[in-house]
Every structure is written in C-alpha cells, then in structure tokens.
N, C-alpha and C positions, 0 to 999 in steps of 0.2 A: 875818917874818910876811908881808911883801909878796911874797917869792918863793913862799911856800906858797900865797898867794892866787892868784898867777898860775898855778901848777900846777893848782889846783882849777878855775880858769876854763878852762884848756886841756883838762883831762879832761872837764869838762862839755860843752864844744864838741864834742869827739870823740864823746861819747855821742849828742849831738843830731844830728850828721851821720850816724852809723850808723843811728839811728832813722829819719831822713828817707829814707834809701836803702831801708829795708825797707818803710815805710808809704807813702812818697810815691814820687817818681821819682828816678832817679839813673843813674849809669854802671854798666854791667854788672859783676858780680862773677865772671862765668864759672863759676857753679855747674855741676857736671857729675856725673852718676852713671854715665857711660860708655855710656849707651843711645843709641837712635835720635835723631838731632839734628833737632828740630822748631823752626821759627822762626815764632812768632806775629807777624804783620806787618800794620801798619796805623796807625791814628790813636789818639785818646783812648779809643775803644771797645776797642781791643786793650790799651792801657795800663791801663784800668780806672778812668777818671775817675768820681767819686762813690762807687765801691766799689773801692778799690785792689786790683789783681790781676785784677778783672773776671772774664771767662769762664775765665781760666787757672786759677782756683781749682778750679772744678768739673771742668774737663777733667783737671787733674792728679789729682784724687781718683778720677775714673773710671778713668784709666789705671793708677793704683796698685792699685785694687780688682780690675782685670782682669789684674794681674800683668804689665803691660807696662812695660818699662824705657825711659824716654824722657828726653832731655836737652833742655830748652828752651834756645834760643840766641838771642843778639842783644846789642846794645850797651847796652840799657836794663835797669833792675833796679827792681822794686817789688812790693809785695804783703805780705800778712800771714804770720804764722808757719806757718799750716796750708797754705801754698803752699810746697812744699819746694824748688822751683826757680823763682827770681824773674826769670830772664833773659827778655827779649823785645825786639821791635823795634816798639813802639807809640809814636807821636809825636803828642801832643795838638795839634790845630789843623792838622796837615799834610794837604795835598792829594795827589792822585795824582802830579803832576809832582814834588813834593818827595821823595816816596818813590822815584820813578824816578831822581832825580838821585844817589841814594846806594846803590841796591840792588846794583849790581855789586860795589862795595867790600864791602858787608855779606856778600853771598853768598860772595865769595872768602875773607873773614875767618872766617866761621862755618860754611861748608860744610854747609848744611842738607840733610838727607835728605828732609824734608817741609816745605812752606811753607803756612801758614794765612793767606790774604790777605782782609782786609775793609777796603776803602778806597773813597772816593768821597763820604762824608758831608760833608766840608768843602768839596768842590767845589760841592755844593748849598748849604750854609749860607753860603758866601762868594759865591755866584752867579758862580763863576769859570768862564767859558766852558763852561757846563753842556752845551751841545749837542755839544761835542767831547770831553766826558769819557769816553765809551765808547772813542773812539780812543786816548786817553791810557792807559786801562786796558789795551787791547790791546797797546800798545807796552811798557808795564810788564811784562806777562806775557812778552812776547818777551825782554825783558832778563833776567828771572828764569830762564827756561828756557835762555838762552844761558850764563848764569853758573853755573847749577847744572843741567846737562842730565840728570842721573840722578834729580833730585828729583821727587817728586809735589807738584804745586802745586794746592791746593784754593782755588778762587775763589768767594767768597761774594757773593750779592746783599746789598746793604746794608739794615740794619734800618730800620723805619719812623721817621718824624718826626711830631711832633704838629701842627706847622703845616701847614694843608691845602695851601697853595701849594707849600711845600717838599716835602711828601709826593707831590704830583703829579710834581715833578721827579725824586724818588727812583724812582717807578714807571716813568717814562720811561727813566731810566738803567738800572734793573734789567731792563727788557724787552730791552735790547741784550746783556746779559751771557751768556745761553745761547748765542747765535749766536757770540759771541767765543770762548767756551770750545770750542764744537764745531769752529770753524775751527782751533784749536790741536790738538785731538785728530786732526782730519783730516790735519794736518801731522806726525803722529807724536809729538806732545809728551805728556808725562804731566800733563795738566791735567784737573781735575775740578770740576764745578759743585756748589755747596752753596747751597740755597735758604734763606738765613738770614732773609730778609724774612718768609717765611711762618711762621717759628718764634715771632715776637714780634708783639704788638699795641702800640698806644700806651699801653695800660694797664700795660705792662711798663716804661715809661719813668719815671725819677724827676724829670726836668727837661725833658721834651719831646724830649730828644736821647739821653741816656745811659740805659742800663738800670738798673733796680733790681737788688738782689742776686738776686731770683728771675728777672729777665729775663736777667741774665748767665748764670745756671745753665741757662736754656733754650738759650742760645747754646752753652754747654759740651756739653750733650747732643747738639745738632745737629752740632757739630764731631766729637764722639766717634763718633757713628753713621757719619758720612762716612768717618772714618779706618778704622773697622772694615770698611767696604765695599771698601777698596782694599788688597789683599794687599801686605805688606811696608812699608806706610807708617808703621807703628808696630812692626814686627817681630813676633816670636813671643812669646806670654806666657811669662814665667818667666826670661828671660835676654836680655841685649843681643845682637842679631844681629851687631853690629860686633866682638864679641870671641868667642874660642873657647869652646865649651861643649858639653855632651852633649845628645843628642836621645833622649828616652825614649819608647818605645812605650806607648800607653795600654793596649792589650790585654795586653801581655806584662810591662810594668814593667821591661823590659830596654832597653839602649841600642844605638844604631847604632854598630857597631864594625868596624874593619878586621881581617880574620882574620889571626891570627898576628902582629899588630903589624907586618905587612909594609908596605914602601913600594914594592913592585914594581908596575908597571903590570899591571892585571888582577886584583889582589888583591881578594877578594870582600868586599862589605859584608854584615854579618851582625848578628844579635842576640847580645848578651852581657851578663852582669851588669854594671851600671854600676860603674865602678871609678876613674874620673877620669884614666885613663892617656891618653897623647898620641894614641893611635889611636881615641879617642872624643871628641876635641875638634874640633868642626866650626865653622868660621867662615863666616858669610854675607858675601858681598861685594856691592858695588853692581851688579856684572854679573850677579847672580843665582846665583853659584856657591856650593857648599858645599865649602870647602877643609879639608883635613887635612894635617898635616906642613908647612904653608906653601905647597907647590907642587903638591899632588895634589888632584884634584877628584872629587867623587862623580859617577859617569858611568854612563849606560845603555849597556851593551855593544853595540858595532857599530852605534850610532845606531838601534837597533831601536825600533819603535813597537808591537810585539806584546805582548799580555797575557803575563805570565810572563817577559819579558826580564830578564836578570840585571842587577843593579846592582853596580858595582865602583868601584875608584879608577883614575885615569889622570892623566897629566900634563895640567895645565890648558891648554886650547887655545881657549876661547871659543865652542865650538860649542854648538848648542842642546841636545844630549844631555847637557850639563854644566850646564844652567840649571834652577833649581828655584824654585818659587813657594810661599810659605807662605800658607795659607788660614785664614780666621777660624774654621772648624770644626775646625782642628787637622790637616787633611790637608796633604800636601806634594806638589805637582804637578810632574812631570817635564815641563818646558815643551815640549821637542821632540816628545814623544809625546802630550802632553795626557792623561797617565795618572798615577795616584797611586803614591807610594812605599808598598809593600805587604809584609806578612808573609804568605807563601803559606799557605793552608789554616788561617789563624788560629793558627798554631803559636806557642808561647811558649818553646820550649827554647833553651838556649845553642847557638850554632852554626847556627841557622836562617838560610839565605841569603835576602837581601832581593831583591825584584823590583819591577817596575811592573805595575799592573793597572788596568783600568777603574775609575774612582772610584765608590765606593758608600757612603762615610761610615762604614764599619764600624770597630770598635775597632782592628782590625789595620791600618787606614790612618790612624790618628790619632796625633799625636805632640805632646809638650811638651818644653820645655827643662828638663833635669834640674837 
C-alpha cells in the first residue's frame, strides 16, 4: 500500500506540473502547426499576468478566424485551453537590458519570421535609468534585426500606467519610440511602429499595471491590425507559406500550375483544375520567392515590367523578377515590376497563361491558398 501511495503522489504531482504549465508559466513545449513563426516578446504583459495568455488569446483567435496559420515561438509556455499555441517569450519583471541579454540566443533557437515587441514597463516601474531606456530599446532592436535579418519586427509603445508619475515617464519613453523605429527603417530594416499606448486607457488595467481581459483583447486587436498591414508577416490565409501548397484564383477557382508538369526554364505558369500535383505546389521563401520543384521559381519573363508580361518558371537566381509579395486583399505583387499576378481578360479556362498587370483588385488578381 505504501508503494501504491507513492505512485498516486507521483501521478498527482505530474498532473499538477502539467496544469501549472498550461495555466501559469513554464518552459516552452514547442507547440507548432507549421505556420509562420511569430515570437511574442516582452515582460509580464506578454506573458499575461492576471489573465494567463494575455493578448495572445485574442490574437490567436483572430488569426484562426482569418485562416492564417501561425506558430507562436519562444522558450516560455502558458495560457488557457482556448489558446491553441502557448509558446511565447514573455518574462515577468524583466527590463529591456534583460531581454537584450538573451535575444540573440532566442532568435537563433526559434528563428522567428515576425517579432511582437512590447518592453520598457519594468524600466519605468523599477526606475531603472529611465532616461537611457530609449537607447537600450534601440540597441535591442539592432540585436533582433542582426539575429533575424529577414524578420518583421513590430515595436509597440508601452501601455499606460495608473500611477501619474510613472505614466509621465511612460509618455516620455514612448515619445522616443517613433524616431527609433524610423531610424531603423531608414537603415533598411524591417521594423514597424505599433501605437499600443493609444489602444488602452487606465480603465483597462486590473491592477494599475496589467490589463483586464478586455484590455488584453484590445492589445490583440491592435497587434492583429498591425500584422495585417505588413504583407508576409503572417503569410497568406489558408496555408502556411513555409510549406508547399496550391494557390487558387478567386475568379476562376483554378490553381496556379506549371504547364505540362514541365521543369524546363521558360515553362509557362497557367490556370488548371486544382489537383494537388507537384507542379501546383508553391513554397514561399524568406527571400520572397515562390518555388516549385524545389529549385525553380515563379519568374516574370525577361525581367519585364510591362502589362501583359508572361509569367513562367526559371532557375531561382534571387533577382527581383522572381520576388513576390502577398497582400492582405489577396493580390500577389511581382516586386520587380510592382504589378499584380493576373489572369488575362478575366479568363477562367484551363490552360489560361498567367501574366502581370497593373494592380486593380479584380477577382482575376486575387488568390487564396487552396
């Protein structure tokens, strides 16, 4: 009986540990659905103090409703059952310098495609060299962009604090953030400003510091709208851009296809009934390519920028006529020409050859993942 009691105690302890990881904090379980890798990065407001999961709950739900396939990443893990991916990099009590001391390792480990950064609150709360906090933030952003140069980094102003003196410090800190972000943009970095302070008021705080459930949801909505504004940051609705998948025309219901299942340079891109074959499996890369067969890229013939220029496949070479940008309205822009992937004359028939054309938002220029 003593052995049975020890077994019961061990089992109970295991259950309690598992529950603590889901509802409280813990080490990451590396949940993944294969989608775009997004790192929520910051302090207790990212972790979700007072409301485990915090803004990540509402953000995940919005992403799912929008049919975006996203993989939250990070070394930490918490949140309720209706948050399907609990991974994050939120550390209660941490300041900018503490995040900075670890960010290179985290970025190399989890290779985020997108970073959501909300940090600086504890610098204010701890009165930790507040006047130099903007410079620490600038340095942190530099380290993020160096470790993850292809990632989009969304930098938020920090949310309000109820204490009037601390709130004054928050406003001073936040006033420096737009200039910091713009300096990174001027340097060619993929950095974006998110005005999170304006999204909440002190009425949205449960303890003067952390948001209520409703406040966290306001944060979720603000993050989501920011992500939607930057093409590629959360991929294309319906399928993970990191893996192969079909691209279906909204107007035709047919898929982007390589004619004759050819792998020859110059083989035409066309419409064809979606069939799941290898010549309809397009993989988006961090370089902006759309690859098929592994080493062939969707290509604008002869690097043309003219309306009606043919779209084909060619050996991937990194040139701008092989770079494509997914837009939130479903269009796909040929970066080199700044024109849209187009089905000429609104055709819907099998074998219709694809081209580029000035973007107009028509159904013949809109696409979804099949």
